[in-house]
C-alpha positions in Angstrom: -59.4 -55.0 -77.7 -60.8 -54.4 -74.4 -61.0 -51.6 -72.3 -61.0 -51.7 -68.6 -60.5 -49.3 -65.5 -57.7 -50.1 -63.4 -57.7 -48.9 -59.8 -54.3 -48.2 -58.3 -55.4 -49.6 -55.0 -58.6 -51.2 -54.5 -58.1 -51.3 -50.5 -56.8 -47.9 -50.1 -57.4 -46.3 -46.8 -59.9 -43.2 -46.9 -56.7 -40.9 -46.6 -55.4 -41.8 -49.9 -56.8 -40.8 -53.2 -57.6 -43.8 -55.7 -56.9 -43.1 -59.0 -58.3 -45.0 -62.0 -56.8 -45.1 -65.6 -58.2 -46.7 -68.8 -56.1 -49.9 -69.7 -56.5 -51.4 -73.1 -56.2 -55.1 -73.0 -55.3 -57.1 -76.0 -54.5 -60.4 -77.0 -51.4 -60.9 -79.3 -51.8 -64.3 -81.2 -48.4 -64.2 -82.1 -46.8 -63.8 -78.8 -49.7 -65.7 -77.2 -49.7 -62.9 -74.5 -52.2 -60.6 -73.2 -50.8 -56.6 -73.5 -51.9 -53.7 -71.9 -51.6 -50.1 -73.0 -52.3 -47.1 -70.3 -53.0 -44.1 -72.7 -53.0 -41.4 -70.0 -49.3 -42.3 -69.5 -47.7 -42.0 -72.6 -49.3 -45.4 -73.5 -47.3 -47.4 -70.6 -47.4 -51.0 -71.8 -47.0 -54.2 -70.0 -47.9 -57.8 -70.7 -48.6 -61.2 -69.1 -49.6 -64.8 -69.8 -53.2 -64.2 -68.3 -55.6 -61.2 -68.0 -54.9 -61.1 -64.6 -51.3 -61.1 -64.7 -51.4 -58.7 -67.3 -53.4 -56.2 -65.1 -51.4 -56.9 -62.0 -48.2 -55.9 -63.9 -50.0 -52.7 -65.3 -51.0 -51.9 -61.5 -47.3 -52.1 -60.7 -45.9 -50.0 -63.6 -48.6 -47.4 -63.0 -47.5 -47.1 -59.5 -43.8 -46.9 -60.5 -44.5 -44.2 -63.3 -46.2 -42.1 -60.8 -43.6 -42.7 -58.0 -41.1 -41.7 -61.0 -43.2 -38.8 -61.6 -43.4 -37.3 -58.0 -39.6 -37.7 -57.4 -39.1 -35.1 -60.6 -41.6 -32.6 -59.7 
C-alpha cells in the first residue's frame, strides 16, 4: 500500500486554490489493477491498469465529487 498526494490542478492559475488530498494506492493482484482510495472524501475509490491511469481517474473523480458537493451547498 502506498500513499500519495494528489493535486487537483497542477497548473492552476494563481487565483485558484490548489487542494491536495491523501490518496492510498494499492495493487490488486486478483484483478491486476491499481486501486485508489481518498479517505477524506468518504473513501472515494477508482482504479486503473497503471498507476498513472489510476491517479488520473482519481483526479477526475475528486473534481466531480467537489463539483457535486458545491451544487448541494
